[in-house]
N, C-alpha and C positions, 0 to 999 in steps of 0.2 A: 352636794355629796359627790365625790369622785367614784364613778362606777366603772373603773378600769382595773384590769389585773385579775388575779385568781381569787374567787370567793369560795369558801368552804362551807357547804350546808351541813352543819354539825349533827352528828348522831346525838341522841339523848342516852347517856350511859345509865345503866341500872345497877343498883347495889344487890348484894346477895339476897336481901329480903324483898326485892322487887321494886323498891322505891327509886325515884330519880336520884342519881348520884351527882349532885351539883358540884362537889369538889372535883370529881373526875372531869366533869364538863369544863370547869374553869381551866384545869391543867391542859386539857386537850385543846381548847381554844388558844391558850398561850403558846402551845407547841407549834400549831400551824402558823400562827402569826410570826413567831420567831423564825420559822422556815421560809418566810417571805410572802405569805398570803396577804392580799390587799384588804380583805374584809371577811366578814362572817355572815352566814345565813342562819337564823334561828327559826325553828318551827317549819322548816321545809319538809318535804316528803321524807327525806332521810332521817329527820328527827322524830318520826312516828307521832306527829302531833295529834292525830285522831284518837290515840290511845292514852293521851295525857289528860289529867284533870285540869280544870281551869287554873287552879293554884299552881300546878306544876308548869303550865305554860307561862304563867307570869314569872315564875322563878327562873325559867330558862332564859327568857328575854332579859331579866335583870342581870343575870350572870354575864351574858354576852355584851350587854350595854356598858359594863364597867371598863371595857378595854379602850373605849374612845376611838374605835376604828369604824369605817363604814359598815353599817349593820342593816341587812334586809330581814324583815320579819314576815314569815309566811302567814297570809290571811286568805280566807276564801271559803267558798261553799256555794250551794245552789240558791241561796236566798240573798238577793241584793240588799235588802234591808238589814239583815244580820251582818253582812260584810261591811256595809257602811258604818254600822254601829261599832264593829270591831276596830276599824281603822282609827276611829275617834279616840280610842284609848291607848294608842301607841305612844311611846315616849318621844320627846323631841330629839332630833338628831338621828332618828332611824328613817328607813323607808319601808313602805308596805309592799311586799311581794304578793300580788293578788292573782290567784289562779283564775283562768277562764272558767266560768261556772261549770262544774262537772255534772255529768249524768243527764241533765235536763236538755242539753243540746238546743239552746235558744235561737240558733241561727246567727248569722253575722250581725244583723241589725240589733238583735237582742243583746249580743255581746257588747256592741258599741254603747247601747243604752245603759247596760250594767256598769261599764267602766265610767261612763259619764256621771252616773249617780254616785259611785264610790269616790271618784276624784273630787266631786263637789263637797262631799262630807269629810274628806281627808285633810288633816292638818299637816301631813308629811307627804313627801313625794311618793308616787306610786310606780312600781315596776310591774309590768304585766308578765305573768308566768303562763306561757303558751306551751302546753304539753298535751297534744291531742290524743296520744295513746293512753293517757290516763283520764282525760276529760270526756272523750268521745266527740269532741267538737273541733274539726279542722276549720281553718280560717283562710280566706283568700289573701293574696299579696296586697290587694287594694285595702282590705280591712285592716291588715297589720299596719299599713301606712297611715290609715285613718286613726288608729290607736296612737301611733307615734306623734300625731299632730295634736292630740288633746293636751291642753295646758296642764302642767304638773304631772304628766306621765313622763317620768325621767328616763325610762328604759324598758327593756324586755329581756327576760330569760327565755331564750328560744330553744325549745327542746322538741322539735318537730320531726325527729328521726333522721334517716339518711339525708345527706346533702342532695338537694334536687335543684331543678331549674328555678323553682319558686324561692328556694333559699338564696340562690344567687341573685335573683331579681330583687328580693327584699333588701338584702345587704347592700346592693348597689344603689338602691333608691332611697334608703332611710337617711334622714339628716345626720350629719356627722355628730351633732350635739346630742343625738338620741343614742344612749348606750345600749348596745346589744351584747348580752352575755350568753355564750354558748352553753347549753344545758345537757347535751348528750355527750357523755364523757368519751365514747369511742370515736367520735368524729370532731372533737374539739380542734384538732390540728387544721383540717381544711376550713373549718369555720373561722378560725383566727386568720388563716391565709386570705380569706375573702373579706376581712376587715372588721370582724367582731372586736369589741373593746376588751374582752376577757372571757372568763368562764365561771359558772357556778357549778362546781364539780365535786361530787361525793368522793370520787377516786382520789382526790387531792388530800384526803385525810392521811393516806398511807404513803404518798409520794409527793408531798407538798413542794419540795424544792425542785423536783423534776418538772412538775406542771408549771411552776413559776418560770423555770428556765425555758420551757417551750413557748410560753407567752412572750418572754423577752426576746427569744430568737426570731419569732415572726415580727415582732415590733421593730427590731433592729435590722431586719432584712438578712439575717443569717440563715439562708434557705437550706443549705446542706445540713446544718445542725438541727434545724426545725423538722426537716423531713425524717431524719433518722430517729430523733427523739419522739416525734409524733407516732411513728409506726410502733415503737416499743410501748408507749403509753396506751395506745389503742388496744393492744393485746392485753395489757394489764387491766384496763377497764372491762374488757370482755370477761376476764376471769373474776373480777370483783362483782360483776352483775350476772354471773352464771346462775345464781339463785336470787330470790326476791330481796331487793335492797331494803334495809342495810345489813342483812344477816351476815354476809361474807365480810363486809368491811368491819363490823363489830368483832367478828372472830379474829381477824387480822390484828386489830387494835388490842384485843385481849392477849393474843399471842406475843405481841410486842411489849406487853406490860404497861400499856397506856390507859387502859380502862380495866376495872376490877372484875367484870364479868362480860361474857359475850351475849348476854340475854337480850332478847327482843320480846315484845308483848304480842299475844295473840290478836289477830289471826296469823301473824308471822310466826315462823318456826326457826329455830337456830340453824346455822349453816351446817352442812354435812362435813365430815372430816375430809372427804375428797375435794370439796370446793376450797377449803383452806389450804390443802396440800398443793393445789394447782397454782396458788399465788406464790408459793415458795420459789419458783423459778425466776421470779422478777426481783430477787434481792438486790440486783444492781441498782434499781430505782427505789425500792421500798426499804432497804436495809434488812437485816435478819429478822425472821419471825420468832424471836425469842427475846425475853427481857434481859 
């Protein structure tokens, strides 16, 4: 599976009656792929998977798998046994995006043992999702490189916050065959500049072509274009994440007429009018906020 380019971790649209709107999900996936996205992420954090029923999660994956593009499916939790069971059920042709065990903070050795067991059980490639501000578990550069060396671990979504010396060290030492996707939207430009293979970016819902252009500019060495576009998209990402994700993104997609409601499920709350208005100044990269 080619894990380069821009992957969009799709929201789960909801209909007026609160059910998952699979038709809107299909159309949304088609639209980001038409705009140049290289692949999709189903059941990532942006898709509110913890609020979906088991049947809804299966339906979301089935819709996304129909497109025949690289598809990462979010899997994870604090139980290694449950995670190993979940990856066994993933359809062929997908990859499991497995989050570092949240909340329990098992330590670096426990994280390595967790992924060893999950990979052993998995019939599909595994992509590590390292997002310490959600999991509560930071990892050393040495541990990240040990994860990269596990057979059938194909890559990592790296969402460890601001670019640091550890980020630079990891991207410099990781094997080139190990795909690193930047996962912090506001700093994707410097992460691409440091050699990441692409990004898994919720903000790319509303400015897909612009994020694809950013990836292509760094890939092709067009530094001036990449810098200017990266600054603009970082500001857009900050506006889209001003309130808990994916509330603002859903509000924008609804304003654009791309999903039927901006609804999120509790414990999330809908975006405020001010948060939506703040995104309007980025119409040069998002298009107008009206259908």
